[in-house]
C-alpha positions in Angstrom: 15.5 -36.7 -144.3 13.1 -37.0 -141.3 14.0 -35.5 -137.9 14.3 -39.0 -136.4 17.0 -39.9 -138.9 18.8 -36.6 -138.3 18.6 -37.1 -134.5 20.1 -40.6 -135.1 23.0 -39.2 -137.1 23.8 -36.6 -134.4 23.4 -39.1 -131.6 25.7 -41.6 -133.4 28.3 -38.9 -134.0 28.4 -38.0 -130.3 28.5 -41.7 -129.5 31.6 -42.1 -131.7 33.3 -39.1 -130.0 32.5 -40.3 -126.5 36.0 -41.3 -125.6 37.7 -38.2 -127.0 39.3 -35.9 -124.5 39.5 -32.1 -124.6 42.0 -29.9 -122.7 39.3 -27.3 -122.2 36.5 -29.5 -120.8 36.7 -32.4 -118.3 33.7 -34.3 -119.8 34.8 -37.1 -122.1 33.4 -36.8 -125.6 32.8 -33.0 -125.2 32.1 -31.5 -128.6 32.8 -27.7 -128.7 30.3 -25.7 -130.7 31.8 -22.2 -130.0 33.2 -22.1 -133.5 30.1 -21.9 -135.7 32.1 -23.3 -138.6 32.2 -26.6 -136.7 29.7 -29.1 -138.0 29.2 -32.4 -136.1 27.6 -34.1 -139.1 28.4 -32.8 -142.6 25.4 -31.7 -144.7 23.2 -30.7 -141.7 23.3 -26.9 -141.3 24.6 -25.6 -137.9 21.2 -24.1 -136.8 19.4 -27.4 -137.7 22.0 -29.4 -135.6 21.4 -27.1 -132.6 17.6 -27.5 -132.9 18.0 -31.3 -133.0 20.5 -31.4 -130.1 18.1 -29.4 -127.9 15.5 -32.1 -128.7 18.0 -34.9 -127.8 18.8 -33.0 -124.6 15.1 -32.7 -123.6 15.0 -36.5 -124.0 18.1 -36.7 -121.8 20.1 -38.5 -124.5 22.7 -35.8 -124.6 24.0 -33.2 -122.2 24.5 -29.6 -123.3 26.6 -26.7 -122.2 24.1 -24.0 -123.1 24.1 -21.0 -120.8 21.4 -18.3 -121.1 22.3 -15.2 -123.1 20.3 -12.2 -124.2 19.3 -14.1 -127.3 18.1 -17.2 -125.3 20.1 -20.4 -124.8 23.5 -20.3 -126.4 24.8 -23.8 -127.4 28.5 -24.0 -126.6 29.0 -27.7 -126.4 27.5 -31.2 -126.2 28.3 -34.8 -125.2 26.3 -38.0 -125.1 24.7 -39.0 -121.8 24.7 -42.5 -120.4 21.1 -42.9 -121.5 22.1 -41.9 -125.0 24.8 -44.5 -125.0 22.3 -47.1 -123.9 20.0 -46.2 -126.8 22.7 -46.4 -129.4 23.9 -49.7 -128.0 20.3 -51.1 -127.9 20.1 -51.5 -124.2 17.2 -49.1 -123.7 14.4 -47.8 -125.9 14.5 -44.2 -127.1 12.0 -41.8 -125.5 11.6 -40.1 -129.0 11.8 -41.4 -132.5 15.4 -42.0 -133.6 16.6 -43.9 -136.6 20.1 -45.4 -136.2 21.3 -46.5 -139.6 24.5 -48.0 -138.5 22.6 -50.6 -136.4 19.9 -51.0 -139.1 17.2 -50.5 -136.5 14.4 -48.0 -136.0 13.9 -47.0 -132.5 10.7 -45.1 -131.4 7.1 -45.4 -132.2 5.8 -46.2 -128.8 9.3 -47.1 -127.5 9.5 -50.4 -129.4 12.4 -51.7 -131.4 11.6 -52.5 -135.0 14.3 -54.6 -136.6 14.6 -53.9 -140.4 15.7 -56.5 -142.8 17.0 -56.3 -146.3 13.7 -57.7 -147.7 11.6 -55.0 -145.9 12.2 -52.8 -148.9 13.6 -50.1 -146.5 
């Protein structure tokens, strides 16, 4: 699976959790990564999810709780940003390649939206 597809899966998972509340964090949709057994999307290794979430954060599509530690940045939590919500809902183009399967659209490639149809062969 390509990185754009994996980023889309993670962004969609955070989007789906955006209204959940946590007693430990005031930000709606906060996903706690302090337990390394936690997996936001099944089938994507934890380290791979962290790498992709940092890419989404650089594109300002997610917010991270990632303080610096002696080993670099330590990912403790994440939640979708308002820009990320707009990308998932189709109100703004993504600044990086992201494939959102649930909407059957490819976003990226020069920040243009490419609708995919059943007869595309995709």
